[in-house]
Phi, psi and omega in degrees: 000322180293334178297321179297320180294315180294320179295320178295320178295318180296319179295318178296317180297318180293324179291320181287329182254043180298331180296326181290335182262356183295325180293333182282344182289315181273355177082004183289324182217094183289335183295337181286348181277353180285153179273126179265174186296329179297318180293320178296316179298321178297318178294317180298317179294317180298314180294321178297314180291320179298326184272359182307312180299321179294314180298315181297317181296320181287315183294319182275001180054048181299138181298336180249035185297325180296317178296320179295317180297315181294319177296319180295318182288313188270334181240359182298329181292345180276000182069314177295317177298323178293318180296318179298312181292326178295311181296318181295320181291324183267358178292137182293129176240114181295141180295142179286137180261119179274124180285107179282142179287108180258141178290148179294141180298133181276140178267137180293146181295140181257000000 
């Protein structure tokens, strides 16, 4: 699943930075086709922000973490899907209280 996210980020990055790759098309300057540190940093930041709802759901052991992860992966690119998964992941969920079997209070003998 993460491969799809990384491939989508790489495609978006290449589309946005088309000017850096324009020199490599005509062969005049092949060196401009290399990826510089700014582009790598941009991809790392994008993947980190994109994965925030998934990370939060897993770390906080959210009861609906699978649904949050699936919405983030498959609909996160629509921005609306990312906002929905982000709000859902960070929404406060009170911890479930397991009713422990407590012995009944004993009454002192009278």
